[in-house]
C-alpha positions in Angstrom: 6.3 13.5 7.9 6.9 10.9 5.2 7.6 7.3 4.4 11.4 7.3 3.9 13.4 4.4 2.6 17.1 4.8 3.0 19.8 2.6 1.5 17.6 -0.5 1.5 19.3 -3.7 0.5 17.4 -6.9 0.7 18.3 -10.6 0.3 16.1 -13.6 -0.4 18.1 -16.3 1.3 21.6 -15.9 -0.2 20.6 -13.9 -3.2 20.6 -10.1 -3.1 17.5 -8.7 -4.7 17.5 -5.0 -3.8 20.6 -2.8 -3.8 20.6 0.4 -1.7 17.1 1.6 -2.6 16.3 5.2 -1.4 12.9 6.8 -1.8 10.7 9.4 0.0 6.9 9.3 -0.2 5.2 12.4 1.2 1.5 12.3 2.3 -0.9 12.9 -0.6 1.6 12.0 -3.3 1.6 9.1 -5.8 4.8 7.3 -6.7 4.8 4.8 -9.5 7.5 2.1 -9.5 7.9 0.5 -12.9 10.3 -2.2 -14.1 10.6 -5.5 -15.9 10.0 -8.9 -14.4 12.6 -9.9 -11.8 13.7 -6.3 -11.2 12.8 -6.4 -7.5 9.4 -4.5 -7.4 7.5 -7.1 -5.4 10.5 -7.7 -3.2 10.3 -4.0 -2.3 6.7 -4.2 -1.3 7.4 -7.4 0.8 10.3 -5.8 2.5 8.3 -2.6 3.4 5.7 -4.7 5.2 8.3 -6.9 6.9 7.9 -10.3 5.1 10.1 -12.6 7.1 11.3 -14.4 3.9 13.3 -11.4 3.1 16.3 -10.1 5.0 17.4 -6.4 5.2 21.2 -6.3 4.9 24.0 -3.8 5.3 26.0 -3.8 2.0 28.8 -1.8 3.6 29.4 -2.5 7.3 29.2 0.7 9.3 28.0 2.8 6.4 24.8 3.4 4.6 22.6 1.9 7.3 19.4 0.7 5.8 16.2 2.3 7.3 12.5 2.4 6.7 11.0 5.3 8.5 7.3 6.1 9.0 6.9 9.7 10.1 10.4 9.6 11.6 9.9 6.2 13.4 12.3 3.5 12.3 10.2 0.4 11.5 13.0 -1.6 9.9 13.1 -4.3 12.6 9.4 -4.3 13.4 7.0 -7.2 12.6 4.3 -6.8 10.0 1.4 -6.2 12.5 3.3 -3.3 14.1 4.0 -1.7 10.7 0.3 -2.0 9.9 -0.6 -0.3 13.2 1.7 2.5 12.4 -0.1 3.2 9.1 1.4 1.0 6.4 -0.9 -1.0 4.0 -0.1 -3.5 1.3 -2.6 -4.6 -1.5 -1.3 -8.0 -2.6 -0.5 -8.9 -6.2 -2.3 -12.2 -5.7 -4.9 -11.8 -2.9 -5.6 -15.2 -1.2 -9.0 -16.5 -0.3 -9.9 -17.0 3.4 -13.0 -19.2 3.7 -15.2 -18.4 6.7 -13.8 -14.8 7.1 -16.7 -12.5 6.3 -15.6 -9.4 4.3 -17.7 -6.9 6.3 -16.7 -8.4 9.7 -13.0 -8.4 8.8 -13.1 -4.8 7.6 -15.0 -3.7 10.7 -12.5 -5.3 13.0 -9.5 -3.9 11.2 -11.2 -0.5 11.0 -11.8 -0.4 14.7 -8.3 -1.5 15.6 -6.9 1.1 13.3 -9.0 3.9 14.9 -8.0 2.7 18.4 -4.4 2.8 17.4 -4.6 6.3 16.0 -6.5 7.5 19.1 -3.7 6.0 21.2 -0.9 7.6 19.1 -2.7 10.9 19.0 -3.2 10.9 22.8 0.4 10.0 23.6 1.8 12.7 21.3 -0.4 15.6 22.4 -1.5 14.4 25.9 -5.1 15.1 25.0 -6.6 12.8 27.6 -10.1 14.1 27.5 -10.4 13.9 23.7 -8.9 10.5 23.7 -11.4 9.2 26.2 -14.3 10.7 24.2 -13.0 9.0 21.0 -12.5 5.7 22.9 -16.1 5.8 24.3 -17.4 6.4 20.8 -15.4 3.4 19.4 -16.8 1.1 22.1 -20.4 2.0 21.7 -21.5 -1.1 19.7 -24.8 0.3 18.3 -23.3 3.5 17.2 -20.1 2.1 15.7 -21.8 -0.7 13.8 -24.4 1.5 12.3 -21.8 4.2 11.3 -19.4 1.6 9.9 -22.0 -0.3 7.9 -23.2 2.9 6.3 -19.7 3.9 5.4 -18.8 0.5 4.1 -21.9 0.2 1.8 -21.2 3.8 0.5 -17.6 3.1 -0.4 -18.4 -0.3 -1.9 -20.9 1.3 -4.2 -18.3 3.8 -5.4 -16.1 0.9 -6.4 -19.0 -1.0 -8.1 -18.8 -3.8 -5.5 -22.2 -5.4 -5.0 -23.5 -5.3 -1.5 -23.9 -9.1 -1.3 -20.1 -9.4 -1.8 -19.6 -7.9 1.7 -21.4 -10.9 3.3 -19.2 -13.5 1.5 -15.9 -15.0 2.7 -12.9 -12.9 1.8 -11.9 -13.4 -1.9 -13.6 -16.9 -2.0 -15.0 -17.6 -5.5 -14.2 -14.0 -6.6 -12.7 -13.2 -10.0 -9.3 -11.6 -10.2 -10.8 -8.2 -10.9 -13.2 -8.5 -8.0 -10.3 -9.4 -5.6 -8.4 -6.3 -6.7 -11.4 -4.1 -6.1 -11.8 -5.6 -2.7 -8.2 -4.8 -2.0 -8.9 -1.2 -2.9 -12.0 -1.2 -0.7 -9.9 -2.3 2.2 -7.5 0.6 1.6 -10.2 3.2 1.3 -11.9 2.0 4.5 -8.8 1.9 6.5 -7.3 5.2 5.1 -3.7 4.2 5.9 -0.9 6.8 6.1 0.9 5.0 3.3 -0.4 2.4 0.9 1.5 0.1 -1.5 -0.4 -1.5 -4.4 1.6 -4.3 -5.9 0.4 -4.7 -9.5 -3.2 -4.0 -8.7 -3.9 -3.4 -12.4 -3.1 -7.0 -13.3 -6.2 -8.7 -14.8 -8.4 -5.7 -14.7 -10.6 -4.6 -17.7 -10.8 -1.0 -18.6 -13.9 -0.3 -16.5 -12.4 -1.9 -13.4 -9.1 -0.1 -14.0 -10.9 3.2 -13.9 -12.7 2.3 -10.7 -9.4 1.2 -9.0 -7.7 4.4 -10.2 -10.6 6.4 -8.7 -9.9 4.7 -5.4 -6.2 5.7 -5.6 -7.1 9.3 -6.3 -9.5 9.2 -3.3 -6.7 8.1 -1.0 -4.5 10.9 -2.3 -7.2 13.4 -1.3 -7.2 11.9 2.2 -3.4 12.6 2.3 -2.4 8.9 2.0 1.0 8.6 0.4 0.7 5.9 -2.3 3.1 3.6 -4.1 1.8 1.8 -7.2 4.0 -1.0 -8.5 3.3 -1.8 -12.2 4.7 -3.0 -15.5 2.6 -0.8 -17.6 1.5 2.8 -18.0 -2.2 2.0 -18.4 -3.3 2.6 -14.8 -1.2 5.7 -14.7 -3.4 7.2 -17.4 -6.2 7.4 -14.8 -4.3 7.6 -11.5 -1.7 10.3 -12.5 1.6 9.9 -10.6 3.5 12.7 -9.2 6.7 10.7 -9.6 7.8 7.7 -11.7 10.7 5.5 -10.8 12.3 2.7 -12.9 13.5 -0.3 -10.9 15.9 -2.6 -12.8 18.3 -5.2 -11.4 17.4 -4.2 -7.8 18.2 -0.5 -8.3 16.3 2.6 -9.0 18.0 3.6 -12.2 15.8 6.6 -13.2 13.2 8.9 -11.7 11.0 11.5 -13.2 7.5 12.7 -13.8 4.7 10.8 -15.7 6.5 11.4 -19.0 8.9 8.7 -17.9 6.0 6.2 -17.9 5.2 7.3 -21.5 8.8 6.7 -22.5 8.6 3.1 -21.1 5.4 2.5 -23.0 7.0 3.6 -26.2 10.5 2.1 -25.8 10.3 -0.6 -23.0 13.0 -1.1 -20.4 15.9 -2.1 -22.7 17.6 1.3 -22.4 18.1 0.8 -18.6 18.5 -3.0 -18.7 21.4 -2.8 -21.1 23.2 -0.3 -18.8 22.5 -2.2 -15.6 
């Protein structure tokens, strides 16, 4: 049971960005993907969630078939909404504002859909019809679900130092960059996905906000979410300590190791790998 990326090559129009990327993310582990600008980090996150602007390609026909597997299910050809339902989550590098979409209402809707999907998957795998019906009844009890959800939402927002009034505002509208990133983390914590990808969530954060976001990542790990953090720098990795670090240069993973690899990047930059790519 893992998120497995096999031989993933990705094009943006006619230009090849990723070249046979392979990676396995087990539940409860944190993988940091580091690299210089233009190396393919954000392309990887977009390809994992099925961004239609990017095309998965076979570099060698008949060999090295590219696959993205979520707990042994091949999602390579699935649309973004189906990938999300199967447990993938992406925190955007530049979250957009959506006027009129209330934060709390959006999260409640997404949370309920997520719970329903998990109940459905659990029932189909184990044929536990009685348990599934009980869970479904609980989900559709409006008074109970609203009360429980609001209590959980306020509690988790407080942990992330998100003021309660933010939850009544439109998603990301008139929020600072740091506030948007904390809201992305709140979404991840509330939804508790199987696998979460954070694309440069540390950009624009001050030290206090960085620690808060790192706490959210550690919380997800404790819930057995497999996490990928995409970043240029080591600073967030001082607080959310990775199990594995990978260097992505020129569309390839050119080095993998433990958190000492991130320290090497901080000291020496990426030139060592860029010159050999």
